N, C-alpha and C positions, 0 to 999 in steps of 0.2 A: 504494500500500500504506500501511497506517497507520504511525504513528510507532513505531519499535521500543520495546518495554517497557524494554529495557536503557538506552535513551537517557533515557526518562522517569525511571527509577530514579536515574540519575546526576544528571539535572537537578534533581530534588527534593532530592537529597543536597547539591548545591552551593547551591541556593536554599532553604535550610531555612526553614520557615514563620516562625520567630521573627525572624530577621534580615530577611526579606523584608517582613513586616508592620510591623516596627519602623521601616522607612524611610518608612512612610506614617502610622503611628499611634504616638504615645508610649505605651509599655507599662511597667507596673510589675509586678514579680514578687509573686505571692501564693501562697506555698508552691510547689507544682509547676506552677502555672498562671501566666499573665500576663494582666493586665487593662488596658483602656484605654477611651477614649471611642470609640464606634462611628463609623467613617467613612461609614457608609451611612444614618445618620439622626442628627438632633440630639439630644443628651442631656447632662445635667449630671453624672449619676452613672454611672460606668463599668459597662456591662453587656456589653461586648465582651470575649470571653475567648479566649485562644489556648492550645491544649493541645499542648505540644511532644511529649508522650508518644505521641499519636495523629496528630501532624502535621496538626492541624485547627484551625478557629476556629468560634466560634458566638456570636451576639449574642442575649441573652435579651430585648432590647428590641424588635428588629425582625424577628428570626428569620433573619437572614443567616447562612450557614454553609457549610463545605466545606473543601477543601484549598487548597494554595498556588496552584494553577492557577485554581481557582474564584475565589479572592480577586483575582487579577490580571484575570480576565475581567470581574469586577464593577467594580473600581475604575478600570480603564483602558478600560472599555466595549469589550472585544475579544471575538472569537469564540475558540474553542478553539485553533485552529492559530496565530492571531496572539498569543494569550497565551503559548503555548509558545515561539514565536519571541522574544517580549519577554523572557521569563525566560532563554532561551538566550543572547541578547545580553548580558544582565546577568552571566551566568556565564562568558562567553567561550567559549560552545559554538556549534556550527553544526548546525542542524536538517538531518538527512539529506535530500538532494535528492529521494530517492524517496518521501519522506513525503507522503502525501496524506490528507486527511480526507474520507471518503465521507459528506459532509453536504450535503444539498441547500440548507439555510439558509446555510451558509458560502459555497457557490458563488454563491448568489443575491446575497449581500452584496457579493462581489467584482464581480459584474456591475452592481449598483446603483452602486458607486463608479466604475466605468468609464463608465457612462452619465452620471453627474453630471459627470465631468471633460469628457466630450465636449459636454455641454450648456453647460458654462461657456465652453468655447472658442467654441461657436456664438453664445451671447449676446454675448460680447465682440466678435466679428466683426460682429455685427448693429449694435452701437452705433456703429461707425465706417463703416457703410454708409449709403446715402441714406435707407433706411427708418428709421434710428436718429437722424436729425438732431434731432428734437424731444427725444429722451431725452438726447442729448449736450448740447443747450442747457440742459436741466434740471440736469444735473450742473455745467455751467459757472455757472449761476445760483447754485448752492449754494456756488460758490467752489472746487470740486474741480479740481485741475490734472491734466494727462495723466499725470504721475508717480503721483499718488494713484490715479487710475483704473486704471492698470496694476498698481500695488502690490496693490490689493484685487481685481483681476480683475473690475471692474464691467462690466455689460453691459446689454442691452436685449432683451426678449422681444417680437417683432414682433406687430402687431395681426392675427394670422392663427391660425385654429383648428388648423392642421395643419402649420405650418412646422417646428417642432421634431420632431414625430413622424415626418414624412417624412424629415428629415435623419438622424435616428438609426436609422431603419429601413434607410436606405442603408448605414449603417455596420455593419449586422449585428445590431442589438439587436432582441430579440423584444418583442412587445406586453406580455407579462406582466412583463418586466423593466422596461419604462418605467412601467407602472402601479405596480409595487412601489417604484420610485424616487420616486413622486409627481410625476413629470414629465408624465404623461398620465392621462386617465381614460377610462372606457368610456361612450359615449353611450347613450341609450335604444334606439337602433336597432342597437347593437352596435359602432359605429365608434369609433375612437380620436380623442381631441382633446387639445390642449395645455392644461395647468393654468394656465400663466403666459402671459398675452397682454397686449400693450400696457402693459408695466410695465418700470421700471428694475429691474435684477436685481443682487442682492448675493449672491455665493457664500459659503457658510459652510465654512470650512476648519478641520479639526481639527489637533491639535498634531503629527500625523505627516504633515501636508501633503495629506491626502485632502479632496476636495470632498465634503462629506457632506450638504449641503442648500442651499436657496436662500431668500432673502427677496425678494419682489417688491412694489414700491410703485407706485401709480398716478401718472400725470403731472398729474392735475387733482384735483378734490375729490370724485370719485365714490367709491362704497363697493363693496366693502370697501377701505379705504385700503391695507392690507397683506394679502398672501397669503403664508403661510410654509409650508414643507415640513412635512407631518405626520410622525409617527414612522414610520420605515422600518427595514428590516434593517440599515441603516448609520447611522441617526441617531435619537437620543433627545433631545428638546428639553431635558429636565431634567438631562442629563448633559454638556452642552456650553455653552461661552461664546464669543460672537463675538469674534474677534481675539485669543483667548488664545494662538494660535500665534505672533503677533507680539509681544504683551506679554511672554510668557515669555522671549523671546529678548533682551529688554532687560536682564535680570538685576536688575531693580529689586526692592527689598524692599517696594514698595508697588504695589498695583494700584488703578486707579480704576474703580469700578462705575457704569455709566450705565444709562439706561432703554432706549435703542434703538441700533441699529447705525449710523444716520445720525449721531448724536452722536459715536459712537466714531470714525467715519471723519474727521469734522471735527477731533476732538481729536488724532488721529494726525498729520494734516496740519499741525497747529499745533505739533507737537513733543511731544505727550503720548502717547507710543507705548505706555504701560502701561495704556491704557484698554480695558475690556472691557464686554460687555453680555449679559444673558440673551436667549434666542431665542424670541420669540413666546409666552412664558409667564411667569407670575409667578416670582419668585425662590424657589428650593426648597432643601431641606437638601442635596441632591446638588450644587447650584451652590455652596453654602457650603463643603462639604467639598473640592470641586475648587479653589476659591480658596485654601483653607488649605494645599493641597499646594504651591502655587506662590508664596505670599507670606506675609509676617509682618504686613502692615498693609493694610487696605482703606479707601479713601476713597469714600464714596457720594455720587452726584450724581443725585437724582431730582427730578421736577417739584415745585414748591412749592405746588401746589393741594392740596385736601383728599385727593384720591385719591393724589397723590404722597406726602403726609405719612403716609398710612395704609400705603402700600407701604414707606416708609422704616422705620416702626416695626416692621413685620413682618420686614423684612430684617435689622434689628438683632437681633431676638429669635432669628432663625435663625442668624446669624453668631456671636453671643456664645459658644455652647458650643464652637465650634471653637478658641477661644483667640486668634484674630487681633485685633490692635488695630483699632479702628473709629473713623473720623472722618466727619463729615457736612458737606457744603458746602451753604450756602444761597445761591443765586444771587439777587441783587437784582432786583426788579421781575418776578419770576416767569419770567424768561427761561431758556431751555435753554442748555447749554454752547455750542452752535453759534452761537446768536444773540449771546451775550455776547462770545465771541471775535471775531466779525465786527465788533461795535460798539466793543469796548474793547481788543482785541489780546490776544496770548498772555501778555504779562507781567502785565497786570492779572489775568488768570485765574489765573496762577501765585500771585499774592498771595492770591487767594481760597482756593486750596488750602492755602497755608501758614497761613492764619488760621482754617481750618476747626475746628469744635468737636468735642470727643470725643463719643462717642455718648451718654454719660450726661448731659453738659452740654446737648447738643442736646435730649434728651428733657425735661430739667428746664425749659428755655426754652419748649418746646412746651406742657408742662403749665401753666406759669405764664400763658401766653397765653390759657388757657381760664378763668381765674379773675380776679376783681376783688380785687387784693391791697391795695386801700385799705380793705377792710372786714374785720372779724374773721371773718365766715363764709367769705369768699373765702380768707383766709390759712389757716384751718383746713382747708378742702377741699384747698387746694394742698399743704399739709404732709402731709396724710394720703395723697394720691395720690403725692407724692414719696417718702414712706416706703415705700409698696408697691413703687415702682421700686427703691429702694436695697436693700430686702429680697430682691430677685431677683438681686442681684449675688453672684457667688461669692467675690470677693476682699474679705475683711473690712477690709483697709486702705483700699481704694477706697471702700467703703461708709462707713467712719468719717470719711474726709476730707470727703466730700460732706455727711455728716450735720452735721459741725462748721460747714461753710460755710453750710448752710441755717439752722442754729440762729442763727448770727450775723446773717445777712441778715434773718431774720424775727423777731429779738429774742425767742427762746425758749431755754430751757436745753438744752444739748446732751444731757444725760442723759435728758430727755423724748423727744428724737428717737431716741436709741439704744434706749431701752426699747420705744418704739413699733415700731421696725424689728425688734427681737428678738422681740417678740410675733407680728408678722406672719410672720416667718421660721419660728418654731416651729409655727404653724398650717399653713404650707405643707408643712413636713416631715412633719407628721402625715398630711396629705392624700396626700402622695407615697407614704408607706409603705403607706397603706390601698389606694391604687390600683395599686401595683406588682404585687402578686400577681395581681389580676384582669386587669391589662394583659398579663402574661406568658401567662396562661391563654387570653386572647382571641387573642393573636398565634399561640399554638400551634394553636388551633382553626382560625384562618384559614389557616395554612400547611398543615395537614392537609387542609382543604377544597380548597385549590388544587391539591395534589399527589395526594391519595388520597381522592377524593370518596366512594368506597364505604365508607370507614371508619365513617361515621356509621350505616350500615345494619348493620354487623357490629362493634360496639364491642369486644366481648370478644375476638373473633378478631383484630381489627386490633391491639389492645393486645398480645396474645401474639405476633403476627407481628413487631411492632416490637422486642419484647424478644429474640425469637429471632434476628432479623437483626443487631441490635446486638451480641448475644453472639457471633455468628459473626465479626463484624468485629473484635471485641476478642480473641477466642480462636479463631484459625484452626485450631487442632488439633481442633476439634469438627466440622470439615467431613465427616470420614469417618463420624461418627455421623449427621450430617444426611442424607448420601447414602443410608445404610441405612434410616433411620427415617422420613423425611418427603419424599415426592415433591412437586414444586412445585404440582401440581394440588390438593393438600390445602388450600392457603392460600385465603382467602376474597376478598381484595381484589386487583384486577388489578395495581396498581402494585407492591405488595409481592411478589406472585407473580412478576412480571417481574424484579424486583430479585433475589429469592431464586434464581431460575433462572440469572440472569447470574452470580451468585457461585458457584453449584454448577458451572456450565459452565467458568468460569475456573479453578476449583480442579482440576477433572478434567483440564483441558488443561495443567496445570502453570503457570498464569499467576497473577500477584499479584492480591490482592483489596483492597489498601489504597485509600484514597480517591483519590489521584492517578491511579490506573489506571481509575477510573470516570468521571472528569471529561469525557472525550470523549463519552461516551454519554448523560450526564444533564445537564439544565439547571441553572443556579445555584440555582433554587428547589428542584429535586429533590435537589441535593447538600446543601442546608441540611437538608432533611427526613432524609436519610440520616445526616448528621453528628449530628443530634439523637438518632436511634436509637442511634448508637454511644456518645454521651456518657451517655444515660439508662441504658445497659446497664452503666455503671461499677459499679452496685450489685450486678450479677450476679457470682457467684463464678466462673462458667465451669466448674462441676462437671458431670459427666455426668448426675448425678441431677437437677440443676436443669434441664439442657437437656432431659432426657427428660420432665420434668413439662410443659415448654412444648409439646413435641411431643404429649403426651397431650391437652392443652387443644385444640390445633388439630385433632387427629383427632376429638375429641368434638364440636367445632363443625362439622366437616364432616358428621358423621353427623346432627347436628341439622338442618342445612340440607337434607340428603337426605330427611328425613321431614316437612319443613314442609308440603309438598304431598302428602298421603297418596295422592291419586289417581294421582300419578305415581311413587310410591315402590314398589319391589319388596318382596315379603314378606320376603326376606332382609335388606333394608335396615332394615325395621321391627323384625324380630326381633333383629337385631344391635344396634340402638339401644336397645331395651328391655333386652336383656341387659347392655349397658354401664351403663345406669342402675342396674339391680339390683346389679351388681357394685360400683359406686361407693357405693350405699346400704349394702351389707354392710361395706365397708371403713370407711366413716364411723362406722357403729354400733360396729364392733370397736374403733375408735380411741377412741370415747366411753367404752366400758366399761373399757378399759385405763386411761384417764385418771382414771376415777372410782375 
């Protein structure tokens, strides 16, 4: 049976949206609202808004929105039931044992996690079997001890197309579950075969101890070098970091960000247990926000080749808006952390960490390396590029300190540097303001397209539907009017029709219609769309006259749709539509005469 509504009501009362979100996002009060930097995308100007009055949140930058349960679902990457359990633990409550979510996706996610755990055990056993001798030798060559191998649950996928599939089938897993977990694929003839073969295997474990994915590396130089789990019901590459479960447990105020999980394993073995890495994808805003939740400072160690430098610059730009302190380690001779530690030892590596440059200093050094500072042209180009960098900094003190240092080093007046920075910053601000409105409109259009594709075919009806549903959410006393005046089939777009019917049915059954009671049935993207309807309806007064006008528009739109294809319309439909137009015309004319 579903979770009792009385439980959800008490849960959302104890875990109010303001205090819950404040534990993830620093919020500042702005009248009756609270604002902060969005945790779901990088930004410098706060567009993330919390509405205590409606117990909801909405970001005007990326379109994320919903209630407190939706927020936890998104930020903790959980399904509905797990998000409720998460909040319940936080509030000292226990989810009723009878509670079940009738959700095929949730059930599949549980089975994927179970399959992953079984696969991890299988791979680890294979590593210490005769078939895994070569893989074990590979780990030994990298210097990994048995303790490290056990700690990370490392394993080996045998050179067999069906070994894992056969084993997991014996344990009761269905083919569709193994495919969903990205452990197996379907062949051209319909048979099942293993995705990972003849590879050393690294299980990816989330902060709750679940095996959510795998990384597999070849034992030689064949291609592809790595095969990583694609996104599954239990895993999103952009929302997880390798070894964060271990790094978080250290309690360190600093996390070390590496490029790959092999580097992380070597660093943990050397005593640097606060190292993490992105998983088979470039560093994203979601990664940055995840790091910012668990640390105050990030030290980056990427390759020193051109691709590594480019990745470092990009990661700095993504990390900066989160407010964490950033340092960058430059390993001599282009070595990776694993190589350097093996050759020079852990203490020398620790010195590199201690002497690492701040991100601004690192970028200035990198910019300087691209210019000939012995020439006037080279100096000018360097100072102009450096000024653009300093103009991007949010902290005016930090910008001023570096401007003074650059002026001294390059023998120019500090006032010249500060004026140049000021001019660049003003230009950027003009561009930002110019683009902000179009960006919001574009995001809104994208969200509508993703959730309610039919809206573009019925723009007037969809707009009225959104106002009507939003008004109902803000003024539940109008439900009786809606039940009498507007049946669900009047609405033009399928999503809004389904939502409107859900709200009417809940009201008729005496159930609550606030956002937390919709979270189970609707996705985070749909909840954002619903939240936007609710917030946009703030300009509606909630009067019966205003509501009746919206109903009139929707009935008129329904009649217009009915006669679009005259060949299929009945005479009554056509006459009714013509009569409504005549009546509307008389009313408009009468109003015009009165006004005149």
